[in-house]
C-alpha positions as CSV (number, residue, x, y, z in Angstrom):
1,M,144.2,4.7,-14.5
2,A,145.3,6.3,-17.7
3,T,146.9,9.7,-18.1
4,S,145.5,12.7,-16.3
5,S,143.3,15.4,-17.8
6,Q,144.0,19.1,-17.6
7,N,141.5,19.5,-14.8
8,G,143.2,16.9,-12.6
9,N,140.7,14.1,-13.2
10,A,142.0,10.8,-14.7
11,Y,140.8,9.6,-18.0
12,A,139.4,6.1,-17.9
13,L,139.3,5.9,-21.7
14,E,141.0,8.0,-24.4
15,G,139.5,7.7,-27.9
16,Q,141.7,9.4,-30.4
17,N,140.9,10.0,-34.1
18,M,138.4,7.2,-34.3
19,H,137.0,6.1,-37.6
20,I,134.6,3.1,-37.8
21,Y,133.5,1.4,-41.0
22,Y,130.9,-1.2,-41.9
23,G,132.3,-2.6,-45.1
24,S,132.9,0.5,-47.3
25,F,130.5,2.7,-45.3
26,R,132.1,5.0,-42.8
27,A,129.8,5.1,-39.9
28,V,131.9,7.4,-37.6
29,K,134.7,9.8,-38.5
30,E,137.5,11.7,-36.8
31,I,136.1,11.4,-33.3
32,T,138.3,12.1,-30.3
33,L,136.6,11.6,-27.0
34,N,138.2,11.2,-23.5
35,V,136.1,9.7,-20.8
36,E,136.7,10.9,-17.2
37,A,137.0,8.2,-14.5
38,Q,134.2,7.7,-12.0
39,K,132.0,10.1,-14.0
40,I,128.8,9.4,-16.0
41,T,129.2,10.4,-19.6
42,S,126.2,10.5,-21.9
43,L,126.2,10.2,-25.6
44,I,123.3,12.0,-27.3
45,G,122.2,12.8,-30.8
46,P,119.6,11.7,-33.4
47,S,119.2,8.1,-34.5
48,G,121.9,6.8,-36.8
49,C,124.6,9.3,-35.8
50,G,127.0,6.8,-34.4
51,K,126.5,6.9,-30.7
52,S,126.1,3.2,-30.2
53,T,128.8,2.5,-32.7
54,V,131.2,4.6,-30.6
55,L,130.0,3.0,-27.4
56,R,130.6,-0.5,-28.8
57,A,134.1,0.5,-30.0
58,F,135.0,1.2,-26.3
59,N,135.0,-2.6,-25.5
60,R,135.5,-4.0,-29.0
61,M,131.9,-5.3,-29.4
62,N,132.0,-4.1,-33.0
63,D,134.6,-6.8,-33.6
64,L,131.7,-9.3,-33.5
65,V,130.3,-7.7,-36.7
66,P,132.3,-9.3,-39.6
67,V,132.3,-6.3,-41.8
68,A,133.2,-3.8,-39.1
69,R,136.6,-2.1,-39.1
70,F,138.2,0.4,-36.6
71,E,140.9,3.0,-37.3
72,G,142.4,5.1,-34.5
73,T,143.3,4.5,-30.9
74,I,141.4,3.8,-27.7
75,L,143.7,3.9,-24.6
76,F,142.7,2.1,-21.5
77,R,145.2,2.2,-18.7
78,G,147.6,3.7,-21.2
79,K,147.4,0.7,-23.6
80,N,145.6,0.8,-27.0
81,I,142.8,-1.8,-26.8
82,Y,143.1,-2.4,-30.5
83,D,146.8,-3.4,-30.4
84,P,147.3,-6.9,-32.0
85,D,148.5,-8.4,-28.7
86,V,145.4,-7.3,-26.7
87,D,142.7,-10.0,-25.9
88,A,139.3,-8.6,-26.9
89,V,137.6,-11.0,-24.4
90,E,139.7,-9.5,-21.6
91,V,138.8,-6.0,-22.8
92,R,135.1,-6.9,-22.5
93,R,135.6,-8.3,-19.0
94,R,137.3,-5.0,-17.8
95,I,134.8,-2.8,-19.8
96,G,131.4,-4.4,-19.4
97,M,128.2,-3.6,-21.3
98,V,124.5,-3.4,-20.5
99,F,122.2,-3.5,-23.6
100,Q,119.0,-1.6,-24.6
101,K,116.7,-4.6,-24.0
102,P,117.2,-6.5,-20.7
103,N,118.7,-9.9,-21.7
104,P,118.9,-12.2,-18.8
105,F,120.0,-15.7,-19.6
106,P,117.3,-18.4,-19.4
107,K,118.9,-19.5,-16.1
108,S,118.3,-18.9,-12.4
109,I,119.1,-15.5,-11.0
110,Y,122.1,-17.1,-9.2
111,D,123.4,-18.7,-12.3
112,N,123.0,-15.4,-14.3
113,I,125.4,-13.7,-11.8
114,M,127.9,-16.6,-11.8
115,Y,128.0,-17.1,-15.6
116,G,130.7,-14.5,-16.3
117,P,133.0,-15.4,-13.4
118,K,132.8,-19.1,-14.4
119,I,133.6,-18.6,-18.0
120,N,136.5,-16.4,-16.9
121,G,137.9,-19.3,-14.8
122,W,136.4,-18.7,-11.4
123,R,137.6,-21.4,-9.0
124,G,136.0,-20.2,-5.7
125,S,134.1,-22.3,-3.1
126,K,130.4,-22.4,-2.8
127,S,130.5,-19.9,0.1
128,E,132.6,-17.6,-2.0
129,M,130.2,-17.9,-4.9
130,D,127.3,-17.1,-2.6
131,E,129.2,-14.0,-1.4
132,L,129.9,-12.8,-4.9
133,V,126.3,-13.3,-5.9
134,E,125.1,-11.3,-2.9
135,K,127.7,-8.6,-3.4
136,S,126.8,-8.2,-7.1
137,L,123.1,-8.1,-6.5
138,R,123.5,-5.6,-3.6
139,A,125.6,-3.4,-5.9
140,A,122.8,-3.4,-8.4
141,A,120.2,-2.6,-5.7
142,L,118.4,-5.9,-6.4
143,W,119.4,-8.1,-3.4
144,D,116.3,-7.3,-1.3
145,D,114.0,-8.0,-4.2
146,V,115.4,-11.5,-5.0
147,K,117.3,-12.8,-2.0
148,D,114.6,-15.4,-1.4
149,K,114.2,-16.5,-5.0
150,L,117.8,-16.9,-6.3
151,K,116.8,-20.3,-7.9
152,Q,114.0,-18.7,-9.9
153,S,114.6,-17.8,-13.6
154,G,115.9,-14.4,-14.3
155,L,113.2,-14.2,-16.9
156,S,110.6,-14.2,-14.1
157,L,111.6,-10.7,-13.0
158,S,110.0,-7.4,-14.1
159,G,111.6,-5.4,-16.9
160,G,113.3,-3.0,-14.5
161,Q,114.5,-5.9,-12.3
162,Q,115.8,-7.8,-15.3
163,Q,117.9,-4.7,-16.3
164,R,119.3,-4.5,-12.8
165,L,120.1,-8.2,-13.0
166,C,122.0,-7.6,-16.2
167,I,123.9,-4.8,-14.4
168,A,124.6,-7.1,-11.5
169,R,125.8,-9.8,-14.0
170,A,128.2,-7.2,-15.5
171,L,129.5,-6.2,-12.1
172,A,130.2,-9.8,-11.1
173,V,133.4,-10.0,-13.2
174,S,134.8,-6.8,-11.6
175,P,134.9,-4.4,-14.5
176,E,136.3,-0.9,-14.2
177,I,134.0,0.7,-16.8
178,I,130.3,0.0,-17.5
179,L,128.9,0.9,-21.0
180,M,125.1,1.2,-21.2
181,D,123.3,1.3,-24.5
182,E,119.9,3.0,-23.9
183,P,119.4,0.9,-20.8
184,C,116.1,2.6,-19.9
185,S,114.4,2.8,-23.3
186,A,112.3,-0.4,-22.7
187,L,111.4,0.6,-19.1
188,D,108.6,2.5,-17.4
189,P,109.4,5.9,-15.7
190,I,109.7,4.4,-12.2
191,S,112.1,1.7,-13.3
192,T,114.0,4.4,-15.3
193,L,114.5,6.5,-12.1
194,K,115.7,3.4,-10.2
195,I,118.3,2.8,-12.9
196,E,119.4,6.4,-12.7
197,E,119.7,6.3,-8.9
198,L,121.7,3.1,-9.3
199,M,124.1,4.8,-11.8
200,F,124.8,7.5,-9.2
201,E,125.7,4.8,-6.7
202,L,127.9,2.9,-9.1
203,R,129.7,6.1,-10.1
204,R,131.5,6.0,-6.7
205,Q,133.4,2.9,-7.9
206,Y,132.9,2.7,-11.7
207,T,133.1,4.8,-14.8
208,I,129.9,4.8,-16.8
209,V,129.2,5.7,-20.4
210,I,125.5,5.8,-21.4
211,V,123.8,6.2,-24.8
212,T,120.4,7.9,-24.4
213,H,117.8,9.5,-26.6
214,N,116.2,11.0,-23.5
215,M,117.4,14.6,-23.1
216,Q,116.0,14.8,-19.6
217,Q,117.9,11.7,-18.6
218,A,121.1,13.0,-20.0
219,Q,120.6,16.3,-18.2
220,R,119.6,14.6,-14.9
221,A,122.0,11.7,-14.8
222,S,125.3,12.6,-16.4
223,D,128.4,14.6,-15.5
224,N,129.5,15.1,-19.1
225,T,127.7,15.0,-22.4
226,A,128.8,14.4,-26.0
227,F,126.6,15.4,-28.8
228,F,126.8,13.6,-32.2
229,L,125.4,14.4,-35.6
230,M,125.7,12.9,-39.1
231,D,127.5,14.8,-41.9
232,D,126.3,14.9,-45.5
233,D,127.7,11.4,-46.1
234,R,125.8,10.0,-43.1
235,A,129.0,9.6,-41.0
236,G,128.7,10.3,-37.3
237,M,130.7,13.3,-36.0
238,L,131.3,14.6,-32.5
239,I,129.9,18.2,-32.5
240,E,130.3,19.2,-28.9
241,Y,131.6,17.6,-25.6
242,G,131.8,19.0,-22.2
243,P,130.2,19.2,-18.7
244,T,126.5,18.4,-19.0
245,E,125.4,21.6,-17.3
246,E,127.4,23.7,-19.9
247,V,126.2,21.7,-22.9
248,F,122.6,22.1,-21.9
249,S,122.6,25.7,-20.6
250,N,125.3,27.3,-22.7
251,P,126.1,25.1,-25.8
252,K,128.9,26.4,-27.9
253,D,127.5,25.1,-31.2
254,K,124.2,26.2,-32.7
255,R,123.4,22.7,-33.8
256,T,123.6,21.5,-30.2
257,E,121.3,24.2,-29.1
258,D,118.8,23.3,-31.8
259,Y,118.9,19.6,-30.9
260,I,118.4,19.9,-27.2
261,S,115.7,22.5,-27.6
262,G,113.8,20.1,-29.9
263,R,114.1,22.1,-33.1
264,F,115.3,18.9,-34.9
265,G,116.1,15.3,-34.2
């Protein structure tokens, strides 16, 4: 892991003085955010305040936007992931992402799980592949639902099952960190609770960072919460960051209190 924090927990990611631009527009400015290992960190704030932009910076997904530019440092295992000698594809293998809308590939459930390992050079036997598929689906609490239909299309599953399949697909390449960009926004309340229960299970082994607009979800499901707002130039700023219970029950900034109480946003 990376360096230790003051309270003794290790940081999985250390974002320092981050500025993110799309062309000449500065979307995010002066953000320093350290993510604790094996914790769930939620990023909250109104639409357009830079939450997803920061999330995507953590595994260099913004690199895929031609006009995007990053300034600052993000340390993972003590190494800046934006150093010129760092392979962005390897960063995304170690720091996986689950998107807002479930996006299974138009392949079988089995092939969805094996896609990542194969493109990363997997050379295992059929029995080893079977074992990895089962392990990944079990980790995503999906195995019992699909063990008899692994050859069926991933698109045949319900929305909540599709999202858990996408989580299983991310787990199959053995990441250390899982980024989730509003993973429950397209799901019903029962599926949402299943994803939250799954996050608690995954926290035993993985670090999770989640963007959510759902204040109840942030309060229920995260250990730490970061609150973002836009400044007058529409650049995202980090207003407050700390243990979720403190942020919600005793916020240090009046703007945080106003947002979580529903006075604006």
